[in-house]
N, C-alpha and C positions, 0 to 999 in steps of 0.2 A: 187415133194415134199422133201424138204430138210428133212434129217434124223433128229429125235427128239432131239438126244444130241448135234446137231449143229445147231439148230434153235436158232436164236437171241431172246433174249429178249430188247424191247427197254425201256427206261427211258426217260420220257418226262419230262425235267425241265421247272420251271416255275417262281414263286417268291421263290427259294429255291435254290440259287446258293452256293451251299455247298456239302461236301462229308459227313460229321459227322452228326449224328442225322438227317439221309435222309432216311425214311422208304422204300420210293420207290426203292431207289439205293440200300439199304440194302437188302432187300426182293430178288432184280431181281439178285444181285451178289450171294446171298446165293442160288440160284437156279442151280448154277453152267454154265448157259447159257452164250454164247458170248454176249457181251452188245453193243447195241447202243444207245449212250446219245445224246439226241438232245434238242436243245431249238429253240422254233419258235418265230420270231418278228412278232405278230398278230396284224396289224393294218386294217383286212379286214373282220374279221368276224362281222356279223351285231350287235351281242351282244356286241361287244366291241367298237362300235361306238357311236358317241354322237346320241341321249341322254341317251342311257343305261351306256354307259361309256367314258372315255377321253383317248386320247393318252398321253404318258409320257411327262410332261414339258421338258424344255431344261436342266435343271442341272440333272434332274432325266435320261434324256436318256445319258448324259456324265457318269453318275455313271455306267450305266447298261454295257457299253462299257468296262469300266475298270473292273465290276466284271465278265463278260464274259471270259475277258481275264486269270483273276485270276484263274476262274473255269476250263478254257482249260488246264491251266498250272498244275492244281492239279489233273486233269485226266490223262494227261498224265503222272506224275510223278508216276501213280500207274499201268500203263499199260493201260489206256482207252484212248479215244478221246471224243471232243465234235463236234457234228454236228450242223451246223447254217442253218436254212432256214427261209425265209420270206414269210408270207401270211396266210391263215385261218389256224389255228394251227389243228383243227379237221380232216379237208381235208388232209392235208401233214401228219400228224401223222398215220392216218388211211391208206391213200395210200402207205407210207413206210412199214407200217405192212403187207399190202398184198404183196407188191414188194418181201419183202424178207422171207414170209412165216413164220412170228414172232411167237415165242411161246405164248408169253404175251406181254402185255404194262403194264407198271408201272407209276402211276403219285401220287403225294401229292396234295391232295384237297385244295382249295383256299375258304374259306366261304364267297365269295362276289358273288352275283348273276348273273351277267355276265359271270364272269370266270366259274362257275359252269354251266351255259347254255352251254359255249362251251365244257366242260367235258362230259355233257350229250350226245351232239351230237356225241363226240368221242366214247362214250361208245356204243351208238346205232350203230354206222358204223362197229366197233369191232365185235359185236353181231351179226349183219348180216352176216359178213364176216367168223364166227366161231372162232374168236380169242380170247383168254381170255383177260381179263382185270383187274387191282387191283387198287382201290382208296385207299389212306392212308392217314393219319391225322398226321400234325406235326405243324401247323401254329400258333395255337391257345393252352392255357393251357387247356381250355373246349371249347367245341364245344356248339355253340348258343343254340342247342336243350335242354342241359343240364341245362341251368340257364333261368328258366320261370317263369311267376307269375301263380296262380290257374287258371287265364283265358287263359294260354297258350301264353301270351304276353312276350316280353323281358323286363327287367328291366330298368328303365330311369333314377334311382338315383346311383351313384356311389357306396356309401358306404355300401349299402345292396348287392348291385351287387358283389364288391370284397369280403364282407363276405360270401357269397355263394359259390364263386370260392374258398376260404380259406376251406370251411367245405367239400369240396370234398377230401380234403387230397392230397398229392404228386401227381403231375402228372407222367404218364409214364416216366421211365428213359430213358434219351438220348441213342441214339444208337450210336456204334462208327461207324468210316468210315471203309469200306471194306478195308482189307489189301492190297489186289491185286484184279485186274479188269482182267477179259477176254475180250479183245477186239472183237469185232465182225467184220464181213466183212466191207471192204472199201466202204465208200457211199459219194458220193459228199456233199460238204459243201460250204456256202456261205463265203466271208471274212467278218469280223466285218467293214472294213474301207468301204466296199461297201455300208453298211448301213446308212453311214453318220449321226452317232449318235452324233458325237463330233462336235463343232463349228469350222468353218476354217475362214469363211471371213465375220466378224471378229472373230478372236480367242480370246472371251471373256473367256476361261475356266482356265486363269492362276493363278488365286486365288484358284480354285479348286484343281487343281495339287498341289499347294504349302499347302494345308490344309488336303486333306485326301489322305489315301491308302485304295482303296477296296479290298473287298476279305475277305474270310473265315479265314486266318490267322491273318489279320489285325481285324477282329472282335474279335477273341480270346484273342489278346493281349490287345484290348481295355478293354474287360472284367476283364482281370488278374489287368490291371492298376488301373482300377475303385475300386475295390475289394480291392486291397493294401492300396489304400487311402481312404479307407471308413469312418473312424473317422471322425465326423464332416459333413458328407454329406448331413443330413438335414436341417443344416442351410445354410452351403456353397453353396447348388445347388441353392440358390436363387441369389448368386452374381455374375453378369457378369464380375467384374473385376478378378474374380478366375476362375482357371482350374480345377472345381469341379463337372461338370456333367459328365455322362459316354460317350457321344458321340456315342453311339450305336445304335442311331435311324435310320441312312441309312442302317446300316449292318441287322438291324431287318427287316427293309422295303423291302430288297432285299433278305430276307431268307439267308443271310451269316452265320447267328447264329439266334438258336430258343429260344422262350421264355423259355421253359423246360431245355435248358442248362443253361441260365441267372439263373433259379430258384434253380437248383441242386448247381451250382457254389456258388451263394450267401448263400444258406443255409449251405453249407459245410464251406464257410467262417466264419459264424457266430457261428458255432460249433465250430471251432477251437478257436475263439478270442470273447468269450460271450459278451465282452464291445461293442462290433460294432453291437450287435442285433437290437437295435432300428433304425439304420442307415439303416441296411438291410432291414428291414421291410418297411422304407419308400422308399428305391430303388424298392424293389419289387412292392410296390404300383404303382409306375411308370409305370411298366411291365402292371400292372393290369388297368392301365388308358388305354393303347394301346387297350389291350383285351376289354374293355368297349366299345371304340370306334368301334371296328370291330363288336362287337355283334351288336350295333346300326345298324351299315351300313347292317347287314344281315338284319335286320327287315326293313330298310329304305333305298332301292338302290339309292333311288334320293336325299339323304343326302345331296349332294353339291349343290342341286338345290331349294329345297324346305325348310322352316321353320318347325321344327318339332312342333313347336307352331303356330298354323294357325292364331291366334290371330295377329300375326306379319305381316299377309300377306298384310294388309294395311298401313304398318309402313310409315311415311312420309319421305322417304329417299331422300337426295337431290343430284341432279345431278351438279356435278363440276369437270370438268375436270381439271382445273389448280392446285384444292387442291388435287386432286388424283394423279396427276404427282409430286406434291411437296412431298407428302409421298412417292411415290415409289422412288424416287431419294435421300431420304434423305435430304430435304429442308424444313421441316417445321418451323424452328425457336426452336424447343424443342431438346434440345441435345441428351437425351436418345433414343428418338425416331429415331434421324437422325443418331446415332450411330448404333442401331439396324439392320435399313434398309440398311446401307452400309455395315455392317458386312454380310447380307444376300446376296447382291449383289455380294461381293468379295469371299466370303466362300462357298455358297450354304446352309447356314444354321445360325440360331440366337439363342441366349442364351434364355432358356425357359421362364424365368420371363421376358425379354424384349418382347419377342414375345406376350404376354398379354398386355403391355403396349402399344405397337405398334398397335395390333389390336384393343384395346379400344380407341385409339384416333382416327383410322379412322372412327368407327361405332358411337362414342358418341361424341368426338369432331368436327368431321367434317360432322356427319351424313352421310355417305357414305354406300351403300348397303353392308353389309359383304362377299356377295358373290363377289364382286369387289377384295375385300382383299383376299380371299380365292383363285381366280384364280391367282392372282400376285404370291400368295406363292406356288401355284400348278406349276408354270413354274420356279420359282426360287429356290425353296428347292431341296436338295439331296436327303432328307427324306420325301418327299412330300406322304404322305399315303392317301389311297382313305378314309380311315376311320378316322383318327385322324385329317387330314387338316380341312375336313368341319365340325367335330363334334366340334373341338376346337374353330373354328370361330364362329358357332352357341353358344357354351357355353358363351363366350364372350359377344356376341350380344345380350343375354338374350332368344333366340328364340328356344334354343335347350334343349337337356335332362340335368339334373342337373345343370340347367341355373345358373349363377351368378345374384343376385338380380340386377334389373335394375337400380336401385339407386346408385350402385357401378360404379362411373365413376374415372378411376385411374388419379391420379394428377401427370404430367410427371415430375416436378420439384420434389415433395415429394418423387417420387419412384427412381429417380436418386439419391437423397441424403441419401435416406436409404440403397439402394442396389449397390451403386457406390460411397461411400462416400468421397473417395479420387479423384474421377472422371478419375481414371485410364483407364476404357472402354471408356468413352467418347473422352479422349486425344487420344486413339489408333485409332479411327474410324472418329473422328472429327478433324483433327489436327491442323486446323484453329483456334482452341478454346485451343490448349495446353497450352499456356503462360498465361490463366487466373488463377487467385488465386482461390482455391477451393470453396470459399464461392459464386464466379459466374459462376462457370462451368456448373452449370444446369441451370442458367438462367442470361444468360449473357447480357440482355436487362436491370438488375438492377445494372448494373455497370456504373459509370459515364462515360462520354466522355473521359476523362482524362484517367481513368484506361483501357476503352476499347483500345485507341489509344498505351497504354503501351503493352498491349498484342498483338498488330497487328490486332485487330479485329474491322471491320467496318460492323455495323449492315445494312442488306440491301446492302451490299458492296460484302464482300467475306463471310460472312456469312447472312444468313436472319432473319430479325425480325420475330416473332411468326405469323403464319398465322391466327391464331386465338387466343381470349383471354380465358384463361382457364376458370375463372369464369362465361363469359357470354356464353361460349360453354356448361359448365356443367348445367347451367339453361335451355339453349334450349334443351339439351338432356332429362332433367329428365321432362320437359312440353311433348315432343313428347312421351315418354314413359308412362308417367301417362295416356296421352289419348289412347294411345295403351293398356294399361291394363284395362281401363275402358270399352274399346269396347269388 
């Protein structure tokens, strides 16, 4: 048996690919033990396979590769190293702990049922082996168990939920990154390239590379930038033609930054500049929505598969592969919808206001099951979050928690004219319409043939005519929803 002073501590990295505000790493480093930092790409544990969970989509796999490289570089910079393994995480980490006669294993909890089940398996295996294990919290501002009704259920309306979170006061302060890491014994590691997380034939990730820099340093820079530009955030965040959102969502998704780091940085900014306090409150409420969705997922692990409101289980969704494909490709004939879908394909992200518009279009104009839209987003979003993605789709469809009224059917023309008034967003992502005057940019079909020809636009030629009529689609949706509500 190794001497106690030299026995390593293992830090199991999960969706927490950072060094600062990382309780597991902080406590393991503070113990003085040499460290083994390991990430396991787990696609084999039964708890993490369908239907309990899903493998990462294509865009998220690309992000993971970049984030792991950034984490490995950060660890090297402080004297540590990142070990990569692929397989069932509980088995791999437990076997490594036994092999190295580890003093302890540390990890940060993920408040998602399948991930928690894998951690439970690891805890049991370590207990049998007589190896200490420590489970830490950092992913949420408040654990789901702390926000409950009198009956012990989670809250399903956001405003009272967020009030409850705020009533708890400030979360624990973020922890600093260890100044120096004591590296443990050399352990064989996989190569990221061998995991084939990034596309090659074809390589469709060029737009992702042009748009994003993954990693903790990039996340910190993004947070600083959004707080510096905070004046006007409340109104500006709804404008897709402006760079006014935080762009923090993929960094939060992979744990390159934590909600409590965002919380304290935002509160400090508001204290320094009281004039931005209202904008900061709105910004933090967006972090609160992520929190709300994760709490929903904790109570409803099948959030991506089942309607929260079971009255919608018999909703008359239509099967229309051609319409679904047109939506996916940004060829619906509605410019704001098509711009959003093309931005998604190129960048792996879509502006938050446009996400609502394109989702409403799919489920209400086309009456296509929200789950098909959720699955497309899961594969194409770099920030595809297991809580936020299905919860937001259910919200738009009207079948989820805190659901939008069923009679709210976003008019894509009015949404475009209100939030992209000069058509800059549409012109960027639907360049075939770029020469149209502003009054036609969101409804090219209303231009005369002469005006279309002058702009180089041919409806059902280089740009499609609308695949549905808004008024007809709206009435069809309202009739279907009314019948469902009656049932």
